[in-house]
C-alpha positions in Angstrom: -0.1 -0.3 -0.1 2.4 2.0 0.6 4.5 1.9 -2.2 1.2 2.6 -4.0 1.4 6.0 -2.9 4.6 6.5 -3.3 4.0 5.7 -6.9 0.8 7.6 -6.9 2.5 10.9 -5.4 5.7 10.6 -8.4 3.4 10.4 -11.4 1.1 13.5 -9.4 3.9 15.8 -8.9 5.3 14.7 -12.4 2.1 15.8 -14.1 2.0 18.9 -12.5 5.3 19.7 -13.4 4.3 18.8 -16.7 1.3 21.0 -16.9 3.7 24.0 -15.9 5.5 23.8 -18.3 3.3 25.0 -21.5 4.7 25.6 -25.1 2.6 27.9 -27.3 4.2 27.8 -31.1 1.5 29.6 -34.3 2.8 30.3 -37.9 0.9 32.4 -40.0 1.5 33.6 -43.6 -0.5 36.2 -45.4 -1.9 39.8 -44.4 -3.5 41.5 -41.2 -3.1 38.4 -39.5 -3.8 38.6 -35.4 -1.9 36.5 -32.6 -3.1 36.8 -28.5 -1.5 34.4 -26.5 -1.0 34.2 -23.3 0.3 31.9 -20.5 -0.4 31.8 -16.9 2.0 30.1 -15.4 6.2 29.1 -14.8 8.6 27.9 -18.1 5.9 28.9 -20.7 7.3 29.2 -24.1 5.7 31.2 -26.7 6.5 31.3 -30.0 5.1 33.6 -32.9 6.1 33.6 -36.5 4.6 35.9 -39.0 5.2 36.6 -42.7 3.8 38.9 -44.6 3.5 40.2 -48.4 3.4 43.8 -46.8 1.2 44.5 -44.7 0.5 44.5 -41.3 0.4 41.1 -38.9 -0.2 42.0 -34.9 1.4 39.2 -32.2 0.3 40.6 -28.4 2.0 38.1 -26.2 1.3 37.7 -22.0 3.3 35.8 -19.6 2.8 35.6 -15.5 4.7 33.9 -13.7 7.4 33.0 -10.7 9.7 31.3 -13.1 11.7 31.9 -16.2 8.9 32.0 -19.0 10.2 32.9 -22.7 8.8 34.3 -26.1 10.1 34.8 -29.2 8.3 36.5 -31.8 9.1 36.6 -35.8 7.1 39.4 -38.0 9.3 39.5 -42.2 7.2 42.7 -43.6 6.3 46.1 -43.4 3.2 47.5 -40.9 4.2 45.0 -38.3 3.0 45.2 -34.7 4.6 43.3 -31.9 3.7 43.6 -28.1 5.2 41.5 -25.0 4.2 42.2 -21.3 6.0 39.4 -19.5 5.4 40.0 -15.1 5.3 38.1 -11.7 9.0 36.9 -11.4 12.2 37.4 -12.9 15.1 36.0 -15.5 12.4 36.1 -17.7 13.3 36.3 -21.6 11.5 37.6 -24.9 13.2 38.9 -27.5 11.2 40.1 -30.8 12.8 40.3 -34.1 11.4 42.2 -37.6 12.9 42.5 -40.7 10.8 44.6 -43.4 12.0 43.7 -45.9 10.0 45.8 -48.6 9.2 49.1 -48.8 5.6 49.9 -46.7 4.5 51.2 -43.6 6.5 51.1 -40.5 7.0 48.5 -38.3 6.5 48.8 -34.1 8.0 46.4 -31.1 6.9 46.8 -27.4 8.3 45.0 -24.4 7.0 45.6 -21.3 9.2 43.3 -17.9 8.4 43.5 -14.6 10.9 42.1 -12.4 14.6 41.1 -11.8 17.3 39.5 -14.1 15.2 39.5 -17.0 16.7 40.6 -20.7 14.8 41.9 -23.5 16.0 42.3 -27.5 14.4 43.8 -30.4 16.0 43.2 -33.7 15.2 45.4 -36.6 17.3 43.6 -39.0 17.9 45.4 -43.1 14.3 47.3 -42.6 13.5 48.8 -45.6 10.4 50.4 -44.0 10.3 54.4 -42.5 9.5 55.3 -39.3 9.5 51.9 -37.7 9.8 51.7 -34.1 11.1 50.1 -30.8 10.6 50.2 -27.2 11.8 48.2 -24.0 9.9 48.7 -20.6 11.8 47.4 -17.8 11.3 47.9 -13.8 12.9 45.9 -11.3 16.9 45.2 -11.3 19.6 43.6 -13.1 17.7 43.6 -16.0 19.1 43.8 -19.8 17.4 45.8 -22.7 18.8 46.4 -25.9 17.7 47.7 -29.5 19.6 46.8 -32.6 18.0 48.6 -36.0 20.0 48.3 -39.2 18.6 50.3 -41.4 18.7 50.5 -45.5 17.1 53.1 -47.5 15.0 54.4 -44.6 14.8 57.1 -42.2 13.0 58.5 -38.8 13.2 55.2 -36.3 13.3 55.5 -33.1 14.4 53.1 -30.4 13.4 53.7 -26.8 15.1 51.7 -23.5 13.0 52.5 -19.9 14.6 50.9 -17.0 14.0 51.2 -13.2 16.0 49.7 -10.4 20.1 49.3 -10.0 22.5 47.2 -11.9 20.5 47.9 -14.9 22.2 47.4 -18.5 20.4 49.2 -21.1 21.9 49.9 -24.9 20.5 51.4 -28.7 22.7 50.5 -32.1 21.5 52.0 -34.7 22.8 51.2 -38.6 22.1 53.5 -41.2 19.2 55.4 -40.3 18.6 59.3 -40.7 16.8 61.5 -38.6 17.0 58.7 -36.1 16.5 58.7 -32.4 17.6 56.8 -29.6 17.0 57.5 -26.1 17.6 55.7 -23.3 16.1 56.6 -19.7 17.7 54.7 -16.2 16.5 55.3 -12.2 19.0 53.7 -9.9 19.6 53.7 -6.4 22.7 51.5 -6.3 24.9 52.7 -2.9 27.5 49.7 -3.4 30.2 51.2 -5.2 34.1 51.3 -6.0 35.9 52.6 -8.6 37.4 49.3 -9.3 33.8 48.2 -10.9 34.2 51.1 -12.7 37.3 50.6 -13.7 35.9 47.0 -14.7 32.6 48.7 -16.4 34.4 50.8 -18.9 36.8 48.4 -20.1 34.3 45.6 -20.6 32.0 49.0 -22.5 34.9 50.1 -24.6 36.0 46.5 -25.6 32.9 45.9 -27.4 33.1 49.2 -29.2 35.9 49.0 -30.3 35.0 45.1 -32.1 31.1 46.6 -33.3 31.8 46.4 -37.2 28.8 48.3 -38.8 29.9 45.7 -41.9 29.2 42.9 -40.6 26.3 43.3 -38.6 26.7 39.3 -37.2 29.6 40.1 -35.3 28.3 43.0 -34.1 25.5 41.2 -32.4 27.5 38.8 -31.6 29.9 41.5 -29.6 27.1 43.8 -28.1 25.1 40.5 -26.7 28.5 39.7 -25.3 29.4 43.0 -23.8 26.3 42.9 -22.2 26.3 40.1 -20.8 30.1 40.6 -19.1 28.3 44.5 -18.0 26.2 42.7 -16.2 28.1 40.6 -14.6 30.4 43.8 -12.8 28.5 43.9 -9.0 28.6 47.2 -7.0 27.3 49.6 -9.5 24.5 51.2 -10.8 22.9 51.1 -14.3 24.8 51.0 -17.2 23.4 53.1 -20.5 24.7 53.3 -24.6 23.7 54.6 -27.4 25.7 53.8 -30.7 24.6 55.9 -34.2 26.9 54.6 -37.3 25.7 56.2 -40.4 23.1 58.2 -39.5 22.8 61.7 -40.2 20.6 64.1 -38.4 20.2 62.0 -35.9 19.7 62.3 -32.4 20.2 60.7 -29.0 19.3 61.2 -25.4 20.7 59.5 -22.2 18.8 60.2 -19.2 20.1 59.1 -15.8 19.0 59.6 -11.7 20.4 58.1 -8.5 23.4 56.9 -7.8 26.7 55.9 -9.6 25.1 55.4 -13.2 28.0 55.1 -16.2 26.8 56.5 -19.6 27.8 56.7 -22.7 27.1 57.4 -26.6 28.8 57.1 -29.6 28.2 59.0 -32.6 29.9 58.3 -36.3 30.1 59.5 -40.1 26.5 60.9 -38.9 26.8 64.6 -39.7 24.3 66.9 -37.9 23.8 64.7 -35.3 22.9 66.0 -31.8 23.5 63.9 -28.3 22.6 64.3 -24.7 23.8 63.0 -21.3 21.5 64.0 -18.3 22.7 62.8 -15.1 21.1 63.6 -11.8 22.5 62.3 -8.4 25.6 61.7 -7.8 29.1 59.6 -9.1 28.2 59.1 -12.4 30.4 58.9 -15.0 29.2 60.5 -18.7 30.8 60.3 -21.8 30.1 61.2 -25.6 32.3 60.2 -28.3 32.0 62.1 -32.0 34.0 61.4 -34.2 34.2 61.4 -39.0 31.4 63.7 -38.8 30.2 67.6 -39.5 27.9 70.0 -37.6 27.5 67.8 -34.6 26.3 69.2 -31.3 27.1 67.3 -28.0 25.9 68.7 -24.5 26.5 66.7 -20.9 24.6 68.1 -18.2 25.2 66.4 -14.5 24.3 67.4 -11.5 25.2 66.3 -8.0 28.6 65.2 -5.9 31.3 63.6 -7.7 30.3 63.3 -11.0 32.8 62.8 -14.4 31.9 63.9 -17.3 33.7 64.0 -20.9 33.0 65.0 -24.7 35.8 64.1 -26.7 35.2 64.9 -30.8 37.6 64.4 -33.7 38.6 64.3 -37.3 35.2 66.8 -37.5 34.6 70.5 -38.6 32.4 72.9 -36.5 31.9 70.6 -33.6 30.2 72.2 -31.0 30.2 70.7 -27.2 28.5 72.1 -23.8 29.7 70.5 -20.3 27.8 71.9 -17.3 27.9 70.7 -13.6 26.7 71.8 -10.5 27.7 70.2 -7.3 31.6 70.0 -5.7 34.3 67.5 -6.4 33.1 67.3 -10.2 35.1 66.7 -13.2 34.7 67.7 -16.9 36.2 67.5 -19.8 35.9 68.9 -23.9 39.0 67.3 -26.0 38.4 68.4 -30.0 41.2 67.0 -32.2 41.0 68.0 -35.9 38.3 70.1 -35.5 38.5 72.9 -37.5 35.7 75.8 -36.1 35.2 73.8 -32.9 33.0 75.2 -29.9 34.2 74.0 -26.7 31.6 75.5 -23.3 32.2 73.9 -19.8 31.0 75.5 -17.0 31.1 74.3 -13.6 29.7 75.7 -10.1 30.1 74.5 -7.2 33.8 73.8 -4.8 36.8 71.3 -5.7 36.2 70.7 -9.0 38.2 70.1 -12.6 37.6 71.8 -15.7 39.4 70.6 -19.0 39.3 72.2 -22.9 42.3 70.8 -25.0 42.1 71.5 -28.3 44.3 70.8 -31.7 42.8 72.8 -34.6 42.2 75.9 -36.5 39.2 78.7 -35.9 38.3 76.9 -32.5 37.3 78.4 -29.5 36.9 77.8 -25.9 35.1 79.5 -23.0 35.8 77.6 -19.4 33.8 79.2 -16.3 33.6 78.0 -12.8 32.3 79.4 -9.8 32.8 77.9 -6.6 35.6 78.1 -4.2 39.0 75.6 -5.0 38.4 75.0 -9.3 40.6 74.1 -11.4 40.4 75.3 -14.7 42.4 74.7 -18.1 42.4 75.1 -21.4 45.0 74.1 -24.0 44.7 75.1 -27.4 47.0 73.9 -30.5 46.9 75.4 -34.0 45.9 78.8 -35.0 43.4 81.8 -34.8 42.5 80.3 -31.8 40.0 81.9 -29.0 40.8 81.0 -24.9 38.2 82.5 -22.0 38.5 81.4 -18.7 36.1 83.0 -16.4 36.2 82.3 -12.3 34.5 83.9 -9.6 34.8 82.8 -5.7 35.7 84.1 -2.5 39.5 82.0 -2.4 42.3 79.8 -4.3 41.2 79.2 -7.7 43.8 78.1 -10.4 43.5 79.2 -14.2 46.2 77.6 -16.9 46.0 78.6 -20.1 48.4 77.2 -22.8 48.3 78.3 -26.5 50.7 77.1 -29.8 50.2 78.6 -32.6 50.8 77.8 -35.9 53.1 79.5 -38.3 51.5 83.0 -38.9 48.1 82.5 -37.5 47.2 84.5 -34.0 45.8 83.1 -30.8 43.9 85.1 -28.1 43.4 84.7 -24.0 41.2 86.1 -22.0 41.7 86.0 -18.4 38.8 86.6 -15.6 39.5 86.1 -12.5 37.5 87.5 -9.0 37.9 86.9 -5.1 40.9 86.2 -2.9 44.6 83.9 -3.4 44.0 82.9 -6.6 46.6 81.8 -9.6 47.3 82.4 -13.4 49.7 80.0 -14.7 50.5 77.4 -18.1 50.7 73.8 -18.5 53.1 72.4 -20.3 51.2 69.3 -23.0 49.1 68.5 -25.1 45.7 68.2 -26.6 46.1 64.3 -26.0 47.6 64.4 -22.1 45.8 67.4 -21.3 43.2 66.2 -18.8 45.2 63.5 -17.9 48.0 66.3 -16.7 45.3 68.5 -14.6 43.8 65.5 -13.1 46.8 65.0 -11.8 47.5 68.5 -10.8 51.1 68.3 -12.6 51.6 71.7 -14.1 55.0 72.1 -15.8 55.4 75.8 -16.8 54.8 78.7 -14.0 53.1 80.8 -16.5 50.2 81.2 -19.0 51.9 80.5 -22.2 51.2 81.7 -26.0 54.1 80.6 -28.7 53.8 81.9 -32.0 53.2 85.3 -33.6 50.6 88.1 -33.3 49.1 86.6 -29.8 47.3 88.3 -27.8 46.5 87.5 -23.5 44.8 90.1 -21.2 44.3 88.7 -17.3 42.2 90.5 -14.8 42.4 89.6 -11.2 40.2 91.3 -8.6 40.7 90.6 -5.1 43.7 90.3 -3.2 46.9 87.9 -2.6 46.5 86.6 -6.9 49.3 85.8 -9.2 49.7 85.9 -12.8 53.1 85.1 -14.8 52.4 85.6 -18.3 55.1 84.3 -21.1 54.9 84.9 -24.7 57.4 83.6 -27.3 57.5 84.6 -30.1 57.0 87.8 -32.2 54.4 90.9 -32.5 53.0 89.3 -28.9 51.1 91.9 -26.6 50.4 91.2 -22.8 47.7 92.9 -20.1 47.5 92.5 -17.2 45.2 94.2 -14.5 44.8 93.4 -11.0 42.2 95.5 -8.4 41.5 95.1 -4.7 37.5 94.5 -4.3 35.9 97.0 -2.2 35.5 97.3 1.5 
């Protein structure tokens, strides 16, 4: 009798486990098809494939359970709409693949996941339709959300990743779509942070980006997936967000992060008239924008809080504009523009003990560095000709302004330094643009004067206050220097 009971119990458990592992497989050919599977439980699997002749198919899937569920949707044809909802647990996986192989209506993909350690991927490959959209919404910790859009003869693609939680990774990659828009929004509350974890994360991110090859989409996708998985394994960090746009003229990338210890990076290449914006609020964030081989691009990085690092790099371009704005204390901000004629750099810091650096190696460039606070360091290095440098520092005590300009032939440069307060210093920095930021971080001042090398250069320095110091060095002919010091009124 006992043996019969055990046997019955075993088969009952087996039947229960089998009942909780349901699989739905749907395949539809034609146009205007609709598939709507709904599953509740655990270890659910839903697979939908729709082949159309250029008109809209719709697939909507809903899964609710406590253990990993899987949803895969594949749509071929224009005008497809795919919606995925997963909730109730974690470690779910959702993938939507849309291949718009013919000209026609735009496709749309939406993935929503609630829980932790979920993965969501939208692949829009070889799309010929215009205005394709992809959205990933995730709430929880340790999630991965990614959108990859590769377009041919199309424009106006939109990709959005929204994540709320800690340790999430969100990324968008767009290749070949003009007028495209990419947005990543992340909010975190992580409080476990070490510099080592940030260095590890940045190393993985740099390696991932460096291995992306737009001409080989398969290898690029593998690189992205591998890099994202590695990033997600880095402990003790907030969220990581990245946007990559290549061959995407008139494109717009926006990355918003709120909380603590987030890392956000935007990279744009071969994309004229592109715009990149990073907004970070909280503390201990790292923000970066890189733009290269472009014309008339704009980069804006805004950080509010303490202990932020924000850097914009623009290279092998023309008429680039970079703006870094930081509010808070102990922040580090930098703009590096190389081989970028006609570039403009603006760096503004409000708070105490900040470091701001601008390095330019080009012609007809301008740099403006403004600092309001105490104990700040501001440095500008320009190498080329017909460049303009402006430093404004306002505080009660102890700022340092560092300026170096090296001319090219008979092309002239001009520099204006204005300081207000007590115990300020004007000096020079013996460095190249490539190492200027690193030197400033180490406060390695090699020349004890604001320095200009070339012909016909102009430097104007003004200090208001007491116990201030000005040191100016000019090498060449036809240069002029003006130094004015005055006490503040009682």
